[in-house]
GUBA-705921 format. One record per residue: x, z, y of N, C-alpha, C, CB in turn; residue in three letters. Coordinates in steps of 0.001 Angstrom, whole numbers, plus 500000, padded with zeros to 6 digits. Glycine has a CB too. Layout:
<pts>
XZYXZYXZYXZYALA;...
</pts>
This chain:
<pts>
500873499958498796500057499978499990500868499998501256499155501144499965MET;500429499239502267501158499274503535501220500744504080500463498314504584THR;502303500994504794502331502324505409501204502429506371503664502604506113ASP;500316503353506120499061503433506936499330503781508368498104504466506358LEU;500409504387508685500688504696510109501129503505510895501739505753510220THR;501466502447510238501933501220510989500815500304511354502943500430510170SER;499593500597510895498459499737511224498054499855512665497289500060510351LEU;497473498844513191496813498956514490495406499482514251496786497578515247THR;494714499895515332493372500435515199492453499277514591492825500962516647ILE;492647498065515025491813496932514556492044496790513033492182495562515335ALA;493313496867512579493611496715511151493056497866510343495110496607510926GLU;493219499076510909492696500246510181491199500229510067493124501520510854ALA;490557499806511079489049499687511084488632498709509970488499499167512520ARG;489321497627509814489019496620508781489249497209507438489866495355508951ALA;490394497950507271490726498567505925489737499606505539492126499207505925GLY;489265500384506489488278501433506198486933500803505836488117502390507414LEU;486615499730506508485317499010506250485320498412504827485086497847507326ALA;486526497904504424486627497238503068486941498254501988487738496125503064SER;487054499533502361487341500661501454488692500532500799486274500767500383LYS;489673499920501485491035499826500984491721501199500925491842498878501858SER;491226502089501836491725503457501911490601504285502582493116503543502729PHE;490719505583502533489718506423503128490215507026504500489343507546502130THR;489249507544505270489657508182506538490581509431506249488359508621507366ALA;490326510111505158491156511217504754492635510746504515490563511867503473ARG;492702509683503755494104509181503463494820508773504761494065507934502470GLU;494075508080505623494658507666506915495091508917507741493612506799507733LEU;494232509900507776494544511148508506495776511850507909493322512110508476THR;495784511984506606496900512614505882498226511962506212496664512550504381ASP;498196510594506230499452509844506503499978510194507932499201508267506372ALA;499031510309508827499485510631510217499948512089510353498338510365511232HIS;499244512981509663499670514415509710501090514557509129498654515336508898LEU;501387513821508087502707513891507505503780513281508451502709513170506151ALA;503347512216509164504295511634510159504571512590511300503742510316510729ALA;503549513293511740503702514294512818504692515402512451502344514917513151ILE;504490515840511215505351516918510696506849516527510630504870517322509299GLU;507045515243510259508411514704510155509039514410511455508422513484509355ALA;508231514429512570508728513990513846508657515038514961507985512798514252ALA;508750516300514555508595517396515515509752517399516507508514518753514785ARG;510852516792516137512009516692517104511623515953518384513216515954516440VAL;510577515099518331510170514338519530509364515251520472509317513073519126LEU;508844516377519961508067517320520819506917516630521493508962517959521887ASN;506293515677520789505135514973521349503884515760521326504905513724520635ALA;503709516524520232502500517411520116502833518822520494501923517397518680TYR;501915519439521298502097520863521619501163521759520744501812521106523143VAL;500222521078520063499298521749519132498847520813518106498108522330519839LEU;499130521102516837498678520248515724497384520866515174499795520122514583GLU;496411520062514815495132520631514315494831519929512936493905520393515399THR;495649520217511948495488519505510615494110519875509991496687519913509590PRO;493700521181510085492472521526509415491235520828510025492292523019509452GLU;491244520847511382490153520148512078490181518635511750490265520372513625ARG;491392518048511683491527516622511403490952516278510011493014516201511492ALA;491293517085509025490801516830507645489312517052507565491516517740506619ARG;488759518025508265487303518226508297486610516992508888486944519495509123GLU;487138516532510016486508515389510717486582514118509828487221515130512111MET;487731513936509173487957512757508314486993512805507133489443512699507808ALA;486795513988506569485881514125505415484442513728505836485907515609504859LYS;484077514274507037482727513934507553482540512431507782482469514678508867ALA;483663511776508304483628510342508538483434509587507231484909509883509231VAL;484231510032506250484125509319504919482717509337504344485077509961503889ASP;482049510500504564480660510658504092479758509705504831480166512108504278GLU;479978509626506154479178508659506983479441507188506578479520508843508507LYS;480722506855506389481047505460506005480382505101504685482584505262505892ILE;480379506061503735479728505811502451478204505546502609479961507012501515ALA;477612506111503679476225505810503898475998504596504807475555507002504472LYS;477122503985505265477005502831506185476672503210507599475966501889505693GLY;477104504485507953476797504985509263478008505197510154476065506240509134GLU;479167504664509779480361504891510558480238504284511939481566504332509846GLY;480793505013513008480742504522514358481887503514514594480819505697515355GLY;482008503025515895483048502042516175484470502507516013482887501562517518PRO;484689503879516047486015504391515841486103505231514572486443505197517034LEU;485207504953513605485121505820512432486460505933511690484049505298511484ALA;486964507178511588488163507445510848489452507243511540488167506668509712GLY;489408506803512823490664506461513568491249507759514121490387505414514758ILE;492483508124513679493131509387514103493779509223515528494238509815513034PRO;493397510096516421493873509984517761494563511305518219492708509617518686LEU;495495511172519132496057512315519851495441512465521234497567512173519971GLY;495308513718521670494607513988522947495571514686523891493317514866522724ILE;495753514088525070496591514693526087496113516128526398496583513825527367LYS;496968517036526589496605518466526752496001518739528079497805519354526572ASP;495496517714528737494767517903530004493279517775529751495225516872531078LEU;492929517282528559491481517116528225491017518402527514491229515816527289PHE;489909519015528034489365520184527436488800519811526004488256520792528374ALA;489221520595524978488733520386523643488106521734523256489891519915522634THR;486803521711522866486054522945522616486760523748521493484557522618522222ARG;486969525033521772487543525988520771488983525665520383486688525994519503ASP;489631524753521089491014524343520802491808524535522109491090522819520276ILE;492898525231521991493719525589523193493973524393524067495068526199522778ARG;493795524532525363494013523492526355494799524103527522492653522878526840THR;496005523704527733496900524400528668497379523569529872498089524878527920THR;497145522250529901497788521408530912499265521582530872497273521721532299ALA;499796522089529768501269522319529597501808523276530692502057520940529656CYS;500986524233531035501423525206532072501275526600531544500609525050533386SER;502235527507531899502135528933531480500907529556531976503305529734531958LYS;500425529100533119499252529784533805497985529580532981499023529215535285ILE;497973528568532040496814528408531180497137528596529706496213527057531391LEU;498183529400529432498768529460528126497782530068527059500059530280528204SER;496781530792527516495859531352526553494441530874526741495894532825526623ASN;494287529678527330492956529139527686492394528359526495493039528215528960PHE;491236528801526020490544528021524985489172527699525533490451528800523606ILE;488935526424525882487679526067526535486468526192525636487759524677527047PRO;485340526643526170484099526749525391483283525420525489483238527970525908PRO;483873524360526046483216523070526222484148521938525878482715522914527643TYR;483610520717525793484353519518525435484332518532526602483765518869524158GLU;485471517914526897485463516923528016484567515759527573486957516404528379SER;484054515089528605483084513949528270483811512905527485482458513279529578THR;485046512525527856485709511508527118485965511809525671486934511216527751ILE;486518513014525395486768513347523976485426513445523210487568514704523859THR;484378513955523897483096513997523136482592512616522773482020514720523944SER;482857511579523655482494510174523345483358509670522161482699509241524622GLN;484584510048522099485450509561521005484979510169519679486961509926521273LEU;484610511485519713484148512086518472482800511524518084484073513601518601TRP;481972511223519071480641510630518800480838509319518065479824510401520129ARG;481929508573518401482155507248517773482956507380516452482918506304518765ASP;483243508580516045483902508722514734485373508990514680483681507555513999GLY;486016509082515872487438509333515918487821510708515325487914509234517348ALA;489079510831514899489566512076514315490676512698515211490104511815512870VAL;490578514002515481491518514719516338492712515204515497490812515921517046LEU;493938514676515815495120515101515189495787516309515849496036513991515145LEU;495573516412517206496218517489517937496281517166519398497606517752517401GLY;496873518151520138497013517981521588498484517536521938496639519340522330LYS;498528516630522879499794516004523226500415516569524465499610514556523397LEU;501734516627524465502507517135525567502387516275526858503946517230525143ASN;502506516902527980502489516159529265503228516972530307501021515860529743ASN;503543516358531391504150517079532519503123518171532980504526516059533729ASP;503624519291533415502748520374533830501733519919534878503571521525534372GLU;500459520115534564499367519669535422499529518218535799499288520520536671PHE;500145517402534962500322515950535143501284515648536329498929515267535388ALA;502101516598536752502959516416537915504379516095537390502953517711538849MET;504672514827537296506026514374536935506019512940536400506639515316535886GLY;507178512365536359507328510988535867508256510862534728507790510107536936SER;508476511995534047509475511905532921509037512870531771510973512290533443SER;508038513614531881507616514626530889508729515691530651507249513923529537ASN;509393516124531744510384517148531710509822518440532339511652516680532432GLU;508647518447532918508176519617533600507214520509532763507505519188534852THR;506952520014531549506035520814530667506656522177530309505712520020529342SER;505739523209530169506208524568529800506612524563528331505092525658530065CYS;506253523458527573506663523392526153507958522574525970505527522769525301PHE;508602522268527064509870521507527008509624520045527063510650521832525758GLY;510744519246527279510576517797527462510200517067526135511883517199528038PRO;509526515938526313509248515038525196510382514042525074507891514308525384VAL;510734513675523798511753512702523590511154511319523298512653513145522468THR;511654510312523934511258508968523680511791508496522320511739508067524798ASN;510932507895521469511480507427520195512461506281520281510387507024519327PRO;512514505610521483513450504550521649514897505136522078512878503537522726TRP;515928504478521656517253504885522051518042503566522475517984505683520841ARG;519025503781523416519884502634523790520695502191522572520843503006524981ARG;520943500946522466521724500462521323523081501071521312521842498958521340GLU;523435501644520140524716502224519982524896503595520697525715501261520468GLY;523768504217521072523867505507521802522922506532521181523530505320523321SER;523299507780521195522425508828520742521804509640521884523177509730519833ASN;521995509154523102521416509859524293519890509927524134521800509110525659THR;519358511174524315517891511304524270517313510861525612517460512780523941THR;516302510021525476515656509452526722514305510021526956515529507928526640LEU;513883509990528237512492510411528559511500509352528160512339510715530059VAL;510278509710527846509227508765527563508438508263528768508310509367526624PRO;508846508865529931508015508610531166506971509753531223507275507122531128GLY;506330509786532337505330510903532539504205510419533478506037512215533161GLY;503138511209533578503031512480532975502537512405531485502106513323533810SER;501997511247531071501498511149529701502579510775528685500389510136529643SER;503669511533528763504824511226527842504536511450526412506012512048528192GLY;503823512606526136503511512883524705502638511846524145502850514228524523GLY;501668511299524949500738510258524436501555508966524097499587509936525523SER;502387508586525000503197507357524837504193507502523662503973507040526161ALA;504876508648523609505834508852522502505153508848521166506586510156522674SER;504037509540521063503302509661519781502752508301519312502132510676519928ALA;502243507510520246501773506141519851502962505237519456500970505470521037VAL;504038505286520202505195504468519909505782504845518556506244504612521007ALA;505830506119518223506446506641517004505426506628515842506984508086517245ALA;504268506052516033503210506003514986502791507371514512503684505200513791SER;502632508309515438502121509666515135500644509783515407502865510715515949LEU;500073508717515883498606508617516069498321507132516313498074509540517297CYS;497084506713516149496767505267516326496517504878517763495551504896515511MET;496269505918518541496023505715520013495920507113520610494670504843520313GLY;495951507208521929495916508498522605495210508436523916497288509013522812ALA;494614509550524314494032509626525662495169509942526615492881510716525754THR;495028509536527826496054509734528843495337509793530201497145508577528805ALA;496053510220531239495502510205532584496511509581533544495124511634533038THR;496040508993534611496937508282535564496559508616536937496896506770535382ASP;497398509300537704497205509704539118498022508851540056497577511173539318THR;499207508443539570500102507576540358500941506648539506501013508415541208GLY;500534506573538234501301505730537245501507506404535897502677505370537815GLY;500831507542535686501076508339534505500594507788533164500473509613534704SER;499885506672533164499614505871531944500536504733531839498201505359531916ILE;500688503997532978501391502724532872502930502874532818501008501846534043ARG;503490503880533519504968504057533460505409504494532072505441505101534509GLN;504785505512531404505170505828530067504969504696529063504432507000529635PRO;503899503971529249503652502810528358504829501792528437502293502102528751ALA;505234501533529693506357500567529895507692501140529258506565500284531482ALA;507872502436529312509105503080528786509105503132527275509253504503529341PHE;507959502902526629507907503105525139507419501882524355506986504280524811THR;507191500755525096506680499520524479505256499717523919507632499056523349ALA;504466500490524633503037500629524213502218499980525382502604502233523948THR;500929499871525126500019499307526113499204500465526727499075498217525459VAL;499167500477528122498424501568528742497646500934529838499348502723529270GLY;496339501321529949495461500802531029494944501980531829494257499954530450ILE;495097501869533113494472502792534089493231502093534588495454503170535296LYS;492020502568534147490820501885534583490544502087536075489643502362533774PRO;489506501312536557489021501483537912488541502948538091487867500459538219THR;488846503494539294488362504848539622486836504873539453488774505263541097TYR;486382505778538660484907505940538414484431505274537149484111505373539576GLY;485342504591536457484917503904535189484884504834534044485838502752534843ARG;485792505841534014485784506876532932485569508218533548487113506877532110CYS;484790509046532926484394510350533444485640511204533535483308511026532545SER;485696512007534616486784513031534800486291514402534451487312513040536256ARG;485049514553533951484508515910533648485234516445532399482916515870533408TRP;485683517735532614486442518356531498487920518018531417485824517965530224GLY;488472517320532445489866517008532457490457517873533575490129515458532668ILE;491582518573533248492184519467534250492593518571535467493463520270533633VAL;492134518935536653492369518088537886493717518296538478491333518381538959ALA;494315517172538873495525517166539660495109516745541110496625516178539024PHE;494808515490541311494367514993542601493091514216542364495459514111543292ALA;491976514825542718490634514358542315490261512927542714489628515267542889SER;490783512502543901490454511145544356491388510072543793490493511095545863SER;492351510481542942493310509531542380493268509548540798494759509880542903LEU;492935510723540212492972510841538794492051509905538088492669512191538414ASP;492488509300537002491621508479536214492144508460534728491547507033536830GLN;491261508683533805491653508716532381491635507307531795490705509646531567ALA;492485507085530776492504505807530072493287505920528801493083504713530943GLY;493333504881527979494009504962526676495446504438526700493218504190525649PRO;496262504912525795497517504334525448497418503917523961498701505339525716ILE;497838502674523662497691502195522317498892501250521995496307501466522143ALA;498865500695520756499998499856520353499741498420520634500305500030518900ARG;498538498069520948498264496614521260497173496523522332497807495809519947SER;497099495361522928496094495170523979494691495281523335496285493765524704VAL;494505494732522131493212494894521482492800496317521224493213494179520220ARG;493815497109520729493533498531520475493145499296521753494755499193519835ASP;493837498942522873493464499602524147492028499210524509494458499201525313ALA;491628497962524275490284497514524579489286498250523727490152496017524376ALA;489602498447522462488661499158521492488435500599522037489288499210519951ILE;489539501248522416489410502674522879488641502696524209490852503365523061LEU;488882501750525082488196501719526380486649501607526204488731500520527229MET;486227500859525199484822500710524910484126502116524676484657499792523659CYS;484860502993524021484356504318523754484546505290524903485006504853522550SER;485691505131525684486011506083526719485189505829528014487509506021527017MET;484849504596528309484215504222529575482725504554529532484426502715529869ALA;482129504664530725480650504853530781480290505889531871480090505329529369GLY;479115505847532280478590506717533319478401508108532837477307506195533841HIS;478709509086533631478562510509533281477856511230534437479965511171532982ASP;476645511683534341476002512371535414476694513683535825474608512640535032PRO;477546514203534936478265515497535232479450515223536213478820516173533861LYS;479826513953536352480953513594537297480373512763538427482128512778536556ASP;480402513416539622479730512701540766480503511442541185479596513654542003THR;481773511294540737482488510006541064482357508982540006483954510245541297THR;481587509253538991481436508295537894480409507236538302481001509016536569SER;480724505980538053479934504864538546479006504390537420480854503702539050VAL;477733504234537802476727503886536861476509502343536791475443504601537225ASP;477509501716536014477335500313535717477612500137534208478288499409536608ILE;477066499054533708477191498845532215478647498677531804476379497579531755ALA;478945499158530595480291498960530033480288497691529205480737500184529166VAL;481134496703529576481151495407528875481862495635527509481901494271529755PRO;481822494612526683482560494605525425484001494219525694481916493637524405ASP;484853495153525943486238494857526366486963494086525266487013496173526704TYR;486634494408523971487397493750522892487118492248522899487036494360521499GLU;485876491876523302485558490452523366486372489685524371484130490274523677ALA;486951490384525327487777489713526382489202489374525862487887490642527657ALA;489592490085524795490939489816524232490949488518523514491385490924523283VAL;491802487584523990491873486281523382491117485228524134491377486347522012GLY;490373485610525175489655484657526007490635483808526811488683485386526944LYS;490272482594527101491143481693527897491325482200529267490583480296527961SER;492565482041529809492894482441531187493057481227532041494168483292531239VAL;492736480014531505492920478796532261492131478798533556492531477617531431ARG;492786478420534651492130478359535939492163479614536707490772477964535777GLY;492671480716536062492707482001536843493854481968537817492852483250535900MET;493665482580538956494681482670540009495412483986539889494050482528541414LYS;496763483911539772497544485167539608498386485284540846498450485173538283ILE;498230486463541520499018486681542745500380487306542408498241487594543738GLY;501401486834543110502741487417542957503091487997544321503828486339542468ILE;503018489318544484503212489919545828504670489909546261502693491358545845PRO;504982489374547408506400489309547811506966490689548156506562488374549013LYS;506060491614548583506533493005548928507095493754547752505394493827549510GLU;506831493360546527507294494058545325508764493623544968506312493756544121TYR;509258492624545707510668492189545516511530493197546295510917490662546033ARG;511891494323545699512600495312546416514101495062546529512360496588545794LEU;514751495576547581516222495472547677516844496212546544516749496018549017ASP;517796495623545910518532496327544809517716496392543499518896497778545254GLY;516684495556543403515936495512542141516810494936541074514643494689542276MET;516931495587539898517836495078538830517463493633538478517756495987537541PRO;518491492846538161518298491405537798517414491284536616519635490705537502ALA;517453492214535671516660492111534414515158492293534688517138493180533377GLU;514823493131535706513460493332536094512933492064536717513331494508537048ILE;513732491465537578513417490228538333513153489078537269514655489835539357GLU;514082489034536342513957487991535234512721488177534420515169488035534280LYS;512412489407534061511185489723533285509948489267534012511084491228533006LEU;509935489601535292508756489227536135508548487732536177508923489749537573TRP;509666486957536358509590485515536344509114485003535000510931484916536685SER;509585485605533945509202485160532535507684485410532378510053485983531369GLU;507222486565532793505769486877532638504971485870533428505428488340533121GLY;505350485536534619504662484533535405504633483215534759505269484404536713ALA;505756482821534151505837481535533378504923481520532188507262481281532895ALA;504787482629531477503915482682530296502502482528530741504092483994529506TRP;502091483138531871500701483033532296500386481595532785500407484069533418LEU;501439480975533428501299479620533882501155478681532663502508479219534761LYS;501960478869531644501843478102530391500483478185529774502848478573529400ALA;499811479323529990498446479577529384497403478958530251498144481115529219ALA;497799478340531390496792477654532223496439478376533509495546477457531435GLY;497077479515533763496809480206535031497580479601536212497161481681534897ALA;497107479777537406497748479273538562498460480438539320496719478554539453GLU;499713480211539685500491481246540383500406481060541909501975481210539922LEU;500119482119542620500149482010544084500856483232544693498702481878544653VAL;501668482941545740502298484098546389501295484757547251503529483704547210GLU;501262486119547194500357486877548088501113487951548809499194487501547305VAL;500498488462549867501169489506550640500303490808550621501421489013552126SER;500987491887550370500329493261550383501226494024551411500287494031548824LEU;501043493772552723501997494258553706502154495767553827501624493741554992PRO;501127496502553359501284497984553515501828498700552332499993498596553839HIS;502307497889551336502890498448550115504020499470550443503444497298549223THR;504794499166551460505984500018551691505599501401552174506922499368552710LYS;504318501582552569503850502941552986503113503709551794502853502794554241TYR;503000503007550717502167503621549653502815504853549109501915502637548514ALA;504074504837548761504686506007548118504707507175549083506117505687547633LEU;505142507093550347505043508251551206503639508760551448505655507945552480PRO;502660507812551561501246508248551727500717508944550469500342507031552062ALA;501117508458549323500706509039548010501272510446547938501219508158546776TYR;502500510706548292503090512001548169502712512972549276504534511858548120TYR;501719512499550129501035513450551017499570513733550425500964512843552540ILE;498884512624550071497519512829549571497498513584548263496818511503549395VAL;498325513195547281498335513875545970498621515330546020499318513255545093ALA;499761515757546697499988517203546747498948517995547515501303517465547342PRO;498364517341548576497289518001549296496089518345548440496854517151550415ALA;495703517382547595494547517553546683494962518574545565494098516124546040GLU;496253518488545159496727519442544138496714520856544622498113519092543693ALA;497103521051545882497118522399546461495682522944546461497720522385547924SER;494745522130546763493333522565546807492804522818545379492448521486547530SER;493103521880544416492607522088543068493265523224542355492774520871542280ASN;494525523472542606495245524574541902495060525926542468496672524308541883LEU;494277525999543621493950527289544177493206528175543250493183527125545383ALA;492440527554542288491604528277541389492418529085540355490674527320540701ARG;493670528734540147494489529488539167495134530673539843495579528585538527TYR;494350531788539827494713532985540574494821534190539758493768533233541619ASP;494597534109538479494655535292537576493381536129537505495769536184538008GLY;492364535612538179491090536377538261490158536140537015490327535970539574VAL;489813534833536842488836534515535832489341534171534469488057533447536284ARG;490391533359534368490913532902533078492377532611533238490156531650532561TYR;493083532431532096494508532095532169495363533347532391494759531078533298GLY;496614533077532750497573534158532975497146535150534026498881533591533357LEU;497461536453533801497264537422534897498486538383534871495863538231534733ARG;499153538402536007500285539305536116499845540600536841501465538611536873GLU;500223541766536367499882543043536962500436543196538342500362544153536110GLY;499692544045539107500179544299540535499407545531541069499927542984541521ALA;499867545954542237499213547106542906497920546773543601500136547701543905LYS;497804545522544060496587545085544721496312543606544431496688545324546232ASN;495121543112544877494744541768544470495685540678545044493312541498544903ILE;496149540834546296497064539809546918498350539757546102497394540156548453ILE;498834540905545717500078540921544949499833540294543596500626542359544791GLU;498648540517543034498375539878541739498359538382541825497068540349541189MET;497657537836542894497690536389543083499137535855543152496927536014544362TYR;499921536500543989501304536068544192502075536100542940501985536905545205GLU;502013537220542202502749537364540965502350536363539870502570538745540459ASN;501003536221539764500436535282538785500899533862539017498928535329538826THR;500788533427540290501131532052540616502660531767540557500600531728542000ARG;503405532779540945504863532658540912505365532568539474505520533850541629ALA;504794533365538629505163533387537214504560532190536407504701534716536597GLU;503352531836536760502596530814535993502927529347536214501200530975536282GLY;503277529043537481503596527637537867505039527326537729503179527356539287PHE;505411526139537229506792525675537204507266525214538567506946524557536209GLY;508516524858538619509178524496539908508520523256540575510702524208539663ALA;508223522252539795507671521023540351506244521261540895507661519909539275GLU;505450522038540135504102522365540604504142523166541864503337523118539552VAL;505032524176541890505175524968543105505583524152544304506167526047542890ARG;506493523205544047506941522292545159505769521473545731508056521307544645ARG;504950520926544815503813520122545295502746520934545950503210519362544176ARG;502470522104545432501522522992546078501977523343547478501330524251545259VAL;503259523681547669503812523996549016503686522797549926505303524431548926LEU;504063521648549485503926520400550291502472520190550683504449519154549496ILE;501630520279549694500155520034549981499604521033550936499312520083548690GLY;499934522289550743499413523334551656499925523094553098499847524769551157THR;501189522703553189501812522373554541501063521219555216503350521976554381TYR;500848520112554481500238518935555190498740519202555506500374517615554301VAL;498124520225554871496704520518555205496563521618556253495938520930553943LEU;497722522204556636497618523353557554497334522918558980498901524176557520SER;496760523874559767496416523588561134497578523136561893495825524748561785ALA;497442522032562674498561521516563477499271520366562740499572522657563797GLY;499121520317561375499841519208560649498841518309559954500861519778559589TYR;497605518727559840496537517947559106496457516534559700495100518671559211TYR;496337516396560993496151515117561676497417514231561538495815515359563178ASP;498577514889561682499832514170561694500196513637560263500952515098562237ALA;499787514335559237500151513912557902498972513429557051500829515030557211TYR;498072514371556708497019514026555792496080512988556300496272515204555445TYR;495627513107557556494685512138558076495345510785558166494153512569559437LEU;496603510772558595497305509487558753497523508852557337498704509700559512ARG;497817509682556391497991509105555007496721508482554471498455510192554020ALA;495569509079554835494308508544554361493978507194555093493168509600554585GLN;494429507115556345494297505804557046495146504719556457494655505948558495LYS;496341505105556035497228504156555303496627503714554021498577504775555018VAL;496017504642553352495337504321552046494255503267552250494695505612551410ARG;493489503393553293492482502426553607493037501015553810491753502860554815THR;494204500983554493494898499690554775495415499080553412496141499921555815LEU;495935499972552559496466499476551223495285498842550475497130500688550330ILE;494145499528550464492976499016549787492499497687550345491879500013549864LYS;492564497546551714492182496317552364493121495153551988492168496520553868LYS;494458495473551839495395494422551471494924493759550144496852495009551329ASP;494534494588549151494105494078547883492784493323548049493969495214546868PHE;491890493888548759490538493191548984490743491837549605489584494043549926GLU;491670491722550545491971490407551204492469489394550148493072490584552354ASP;493361489880549268493887488961548200492792488487547303494962489651547347CYS;491936489457546852490871489063545893489795488167546554490196490334545299PHE;489660488372547890488678487522548617489097486067548680488480488040550035ALA;490408485872548492490966484474548528490916483857547147492449484461549053LYS;490236484507546203490066483902544818491108484334543819490108482384544895GLY;491995485312544200492979485822543262492285486667542193494056486647543998VAL;492511486387540887491847487169539801492606488423539421491680486308538559ASN;493936488309539570494749489548539147496136489337539844494911489694537429ALA;496894490441539887498199490419540539499211490891539484498226491338541852ILE;500298490113539392501394490450538417502562491124539117501905489167537685LEU;502979492270538593504175492923539155504913493549538003503811493999540252THR;506220494057538253506872494877537292506098496197537148508331495117537694PRO;506236496890536021505579498171535822506488499335536337505235498360534307ALA;507825499189536171508748500230536524509966499585537105509099501108535325THR;510739500347537978511980499727538533513171499737537525512403500485539830PRO;513014500368536323514103500340535348513478500681533944515276501387535759SER;514383500647532950513965501120531623514033502670531639514896500502530464ALA;513698503274530496513768504782530355515189505270530672513358505244528875ALA;515218506494531298516542507078531611516694508342530746516688507421533181PHE;517829508910530781518116510057529942517494511318530374519521510258529860GLY;517162512244529435516601513581529801517651514290530703516267514475528471ILE;517254514754531804518189515526532656518882514651533703519250516211531786GLY;518787513294533557519548512412534436519029512432535855519520511006533909GLU;517755512609536107517214512500537455516581513771537977516218511418537498LYS;516783514894537218516093516103537656516551516721538959516214517098536630GLY;517808516459539351518343517157540537517732516725541827519800516963540627ALA;517229515436541902516768514905543168515285514519542994517647513671543625ASP;514322515319543476512946514996543287512550513633543904512112516087543866PRO;513170513271544974512795511966545636513156510788544695513557511795547051VAL;514336510882544016514806509836543055513789509743541963516236510161542453GLU;513248510889541519512183510854540464510905510215541012511865512305539938MET;510544510559542202509280510047542818509351508493542921509051510698544278TYR;510562507933543111510678506532543278510304505698542020512055506235543691LEU;510243506424540866509773505760539619508371505201539710509823506727538472ASN;507568505770540684506206505360540794505974504233541813505387506530541145ASP;507075503639542196506996502678543376506016501515543111508428502076543694ILE;505966501028541847505105499887541551503692500267541140505718499071540474PHE;503487501565540899502176501948540296501245502685541266502411502836539073THR;501760503393542264500939504241543086499900503437543972501858505081543973VAL;500225502225544347499239501445545136497887501311544415499800500038545438THR;497935501161543109496777500914542303495829502131542416497189500637540826VAL;496415503315542314495619504598542450495117504706543831496463505870542106ASN;495937504412544801495521504585546198494279503680546478496721504230547185MET;494259502510545874493201501543546065492033501673545089493768500191545963ALA;492202502550544061491177502779543065490937501637542101489933503091543735GLY;492016500797541938491860499566541142492301499801539677492693498402541776LEU;491915498836538787492472498914537441493850498313537333491565498238536477PRO;494703498860536447496027498262536218496410498474534771497104498873537167GLY;497032497490534181497439497554532714498948497334532660496665496432531801ILE;499660498041531837501074497855531543501174497377530110501896499171531768ALA;501920496156529982502080495564528683503575495335528377501295494249528605VAL;504009495658527204505447495402526871505757493943527039505788495844525416PRO;506874493671527648507168492198527926508610491812527621506881491856529421ALA;509437492758527232510839492430526916511688493653526839511416491489527939GLY;512979493422526721513943494551526618515112494354527611514500494670525142LYS;515718495429527967516875495340528879518152495074528036517027496681529741ASP;519302495036528705520558494720528046520923495715526949521657494665529061ALA;520351496913527101520724498014526079519582498117525030520942499491526821GLN;518724497199524989517721497180523912516533498077524208518353497603522603GLY;516343498525525449515195499358525758514046498562526297515569500414526732LEU;512768498956525939511639498173526342511397498181527873510428498675525627PRO;510854497079528367510415496905529758508987496417529794511330495921530508LEU;508264496779530779506869496354530841506482495639532124505995497528530667GLY;505423494827532059504903494222533217503514494795533511504868492720533052LEU;503131494789534759501812495317535202500960494212535731501971496401536280GLN;499680494315535358498631493438535931497687494327536661497876492592534835LEU;497341493930537893496390494710538736495155493872538930497018495106540135ILE;493991494425538654492747493654538710491823494049539811492033493772537445GLY;490717493302539907489671493636540808488909494899540296488727492431540975ARG;488236495620541153487506496804540739486499496469539667486815497444541920ALA;486493497204538619485587497090537433485711495772536758484141497295537829PHE;486882495109536847487164493842536074488318494095535106487530492625537054ASP;488224495144534293489254495375533312489281494209532252489016496758532625GLU;488178493545532075488098492422531088489225491412531366486680491693531161GLU;489346491012532593490368489995533011491768490523532643490282489692534592THR;492031491865532837493292492408532513493604492372531016493358493779533013LEU;492535492555530227492703492515528752493057491007528329491321493045528003PHE;492372490058528965492643488621528634494007488254529004491679487682529330SER;494446488608530174495806488252530701496878489021529939495921488567532245LEU;496579490299529631497564491190528958497846490665527597497058492650528865GLY;496851490081526937497015489527525607497927488298525659495644489165525001GLU;497842487558526683498740486366526806500208486837526859498385485512528113VAL;500475487829527647501870488438527760502288488982526429501929489598528838ILE;501352489694525784501666490300524472502012489258523417500488491137523984GLU;501193488177523411501445487100522445502869486447522665500311486008522575GLN;503145486228523940504386485537524331505613486444524061504330485129525848ALA;505495487706524395506646488616524263506814489172522823506487489786525250ALA;505757489199522073505742489817520748505645491327520878507000489427519946GLY;505359491942519747505304493415519742506611493931519224504122493952518882ARG;507123495079519777508363495638519252508197497186519095509580495284520211PHE;508856497686518054508784499081517724510174499688517638508038499273516427THR;510256500985517934511598501650517921512113501790516487511529503069518600PRO;513430501697516327514033501990515030513953503468514750515488501516514979GLN;513587503790513527513397505223513249514684505954513087512577505415512023LYS;514898507011513847516086507860513760515717509289513529516918507747515008TRP;514436509666513761514025511034513660513673511471512234512869511254514550TRP;
</pts>
């Protein structure tokens, strides 16, 4: 029998339908793979008993012909999604003993459709980071290595555990969240496919908040088709989330393989950065050539406010984080540090519970929201955000269907290589933050490798609520580039 962990979701679905193997066998294969790969630190909590229970229930349903669209598919869940009666920490000490009495909307939809929970995946603390080094459970290791080197590399962040687990075949797909690139950057670093849907497409209810006007959940998977299959279950209107948009969810899988002939693809000149590595430039040109060969038309476009996106993002996101994280005070749930009075308890709890990066962002956010600075920083950043959104709207008004850009400015870097300078770390989000600022969908697809054999990704940015076009275009790049997997060393 083929190694069950190497199957795509589409292949596993077919195998389960034809009774080539059971959901229990598929689950057991993944649980064994997780056990053998603990060195990657992708999972912060394994749930083997729950997984086997769920798989057994699915097998009984399949036997009756009642299996859902994800029946028996084993998934990993980012530790930002509340899972009922299963510890959910956002990878922060401040939530180290939190067991939610409720289920996030997205995970409840996955279980409704028959998916199996393997465990909770590591992420940067409160999703704040671009390398998965800020987690209280320690950094995640990328299953990829440079050719001829044993240096441990980051998987990207904040959804590093999700990307690492999918790339190393420790789950068939994973939930992730993206506030400034946290789905697309780790996907690019690990040769997986990650899509950040349009803001409002997937419910945020039951997901630990970082920056509420930017956060959006989405899947990380091993192929474009698998990402589309997961999106069909994850998307949809949720009355519990006031930012959730009530429009029909299309059949995303049907968009995979559709012709892209006649589509207009924008190539933004502002993304050609000074000092951009030649291999990123080459990859971008190759991606454009593949889309052209498939019948798409390439046009140069201008997004003039791109250069302000990163500084504006690092005002808006910390401001919202400062507000959202005010609730972690030791009073109702989570960590509580003893003290003589309530003010001291707040101070002790937050000082002990939050890591350095979270404290830094809370301080920045509190500063830009304070009297005397609000207008100079926060208000101005929101005005810049409106201009960034208008740049995209102007492009799409001229008939552009999607925009092609690099996903990251480099391949994965070593653990500890960029920790000393936070600004250097923030620059990793240079190609991705505009998409969150404008609320648009963006997909990262593996497109090649660098000189050291590490994966590189390309990003496609689409019109609001037009994820289907991104799946069609993404599949063209995937077919041309081929799929690649890391060599097993763990």
